[in-house]
N, C-alpha and C positions, 0 to 999 in steps of 0.2 A: 369400395367402401360399403359396409353393410348398413342397413337401416333398421334401427331397433324399434320393435313394436309398431310395424307399419299399419296404418288404418286400411280398411277395405276401400278399394277403388271402384267407383260406380261408372259403368260405361252405358251410354244410351246412344241412339242413332245420331242425334244431332251433335252431341259433344264429340262423338267419334268422327263425324264428318268434318267438323272444324279442326280437330286435332290432326287428321290426315291431311287436310289442306295446308295447315301450318307446316307440317313436315315436308310436304311436297314443294312448297314455296322455298323453304330453307335449302333443300337439295338443288332446286333450280338456281338459286343464287350461288351455291357452291360450284355448280356446273359451269359458271362463267370462267372459273380458273381451272376446273378439272372435269373434263367431259365424262369421266367414269361415273360421276354423280348423277348423270342422266338416268342410269338404271334405276336408282332409288327414287328419283323424281317421278318417273313413269309409274312405278309401283304404288307410290303414295298418292299420286293424283288419280290413278285408277280407283283406289280405295275411297278417296274423297268423293269422286263422282258417284260411286255406288252408294255410299252412305247418304248423300244428298238425295239421290233418286228414291231410296227407301223412305227417307223422312217425308218427302213430298208426296209419295204414293200412299202412305200408310193409312191416312184417314182416321176414323174413330175405332174401327174394328180391327185394323192392322193386317188384313188378309191380301190387299192388293199387291204388295211386293212379293207375295209367296207364289210358288208354283202351283197353279190351280189344278193341275193334272194329278198331283199327288193325292193319294187316298187320305193321307194324314190331314190335309187341309179340309177335305170334304167332311171328314169325321169331326174335326174341330168345329166347323160350322153347324153340323148336326147336333153336337153336344151343346153348343152355345144356344141354339134354339130350344133344346130340351131344358137347359138351365133357366131360360127366360120363362118357360111354361110351368116348370115344376119347382124351381128353386134347387138348392143343393150346392155342392162344391163347384166353384167356377173352374171350367176346364182350362188347362194350361195350353198355351199356343204353341203348335209345333214349329220347329225351325226348318222350314222348307223354302228357303229363299230362292227366287227365280234366278236364272242365269243373267249375267251382266247385260248382254245385248237384248234380252227379253225385257229387262227393266227399262232399258233405253227406249224400246218400242212403246212401252207403257207410258213413259213421260211425254211421248209425242201424241198420245191418244187422248182426245178431249172427252171421251165418253165416260159414263159413271164407273166403268171398270178400270179406267185409267186415271187421268188427272181431274176429271169432272166431278169433284166432290162438293164444291160450293158454287154459288151463283157467280162469284168473282174469279173462280179458278181458271187458269190458262194452261194449255199444253204447250210444250216446246215446239216451235215451228222451225224444224231443222232444214238447213239447206243440204243439197247433195254432198257438198264438201264436208259438212259436219258429219254426215253418216259415214263417209269414207274414213274420216279422221278418227271417229270414235271406234270404228271397227279396227283400225290400225293400232289405236291405244290398247285395246283389248288383246290384240295379237301380240304386241310387244310385251305387255304385262305377263301374259301366259308363258311366253318364251323365257322371260327372266325368272319368274317364280318357279317354273318347272325346268330349270336349266339342266341340259344334258351335257355330257363330256364332249364339247366341241367349241370351236372358236366362232363367235357370232360377230360378223362384221356389220356394224351399224353406221350408216351415214348420219352424223349428228343432226344435219339440217332436216332429215326426214322426221325427226321427233317434234319439230316446232309446231307443225299443223295439228297433230293429235293433242299436244299440250294446250294449244290455244283453244281448241274446241272443248277440251275438258273444262277450262276456266269459263268458257261461254255457257256451257250447260250448268255449271255450278252457280254462276251469277244469275242466270234466269230462274233456276229453281229457288234460290235463296231470296231473291228480291222482286221477281215479277210473277211467279206462278200463283201467288197468294195461298199456297198450300202449306207453307212453313210459317207457323205463328210465333214470331219472335217475342211477342208480349208475354209468353209463358216461360221465357228463358231469362237467365241473368242478363241485365241490360247491356253489359259490355260485349256480349257475344255477337250481336248483329254488327256492331261497329268493327269488331275484330275481323269478322268474315269479310266485310267490305274492304278493309285495309289489306287483307291477305290476297284477295282477288286482284287488287290494284298492284300490289307488289309483284305478284306472279306475272301480270301483264308487262310490267316494266322490265322484269328480268328477261322475258322472252324477246322483248324489243332489243335488248342489249345482245342477247345470244344470236339472234337471227342473222345480222350482218357478219358476225364473226364466223359462224359455221358455214354460211354461204361462201365466204371468202376462202375458207379452207378447202371446200369442195370444188 
């Protein structure tokens, strides 16, 4: 079905995060009947974690989630300082997003270059199990996104830990880090996110014994 005269769609970091979380949870629920849907749940949840990390890190100037080693970022900061001093056209921000695991390291960093933006800001206190799980989530996502001609044998039970940690990181960033300001968003978005995290957790609770029994 075609859509006549579609309006422009606006994407921003937080709406993209909530949207990816919603898709990921929907695929998790579908995976209760069809394990093939785990592929899409992993891809969507990876995207959700990344978007929430970007939102929590961005601050006012928006450079924390970027790869600080890129010359484009340094040039952006230089031009920004020049704009403040001389006036003139505001420089466009380069799209040099840091890699997923580097963003994850930043949300664990309480310093001003990481999560330490406000007096109330909190960094994610990861357990070793979380670190392993998030690394596994990233590995699985990369395998699925850059799928080569081969058969991937995935133990479904091995995806439970990465997906649980994904929800844990999202929940912390959304509701405990104090770096995501829901007051500036549509009022239903915060409640929607809370409900999605809870739905995802319940789905994993149902999946866990089924997949464990199979293996």
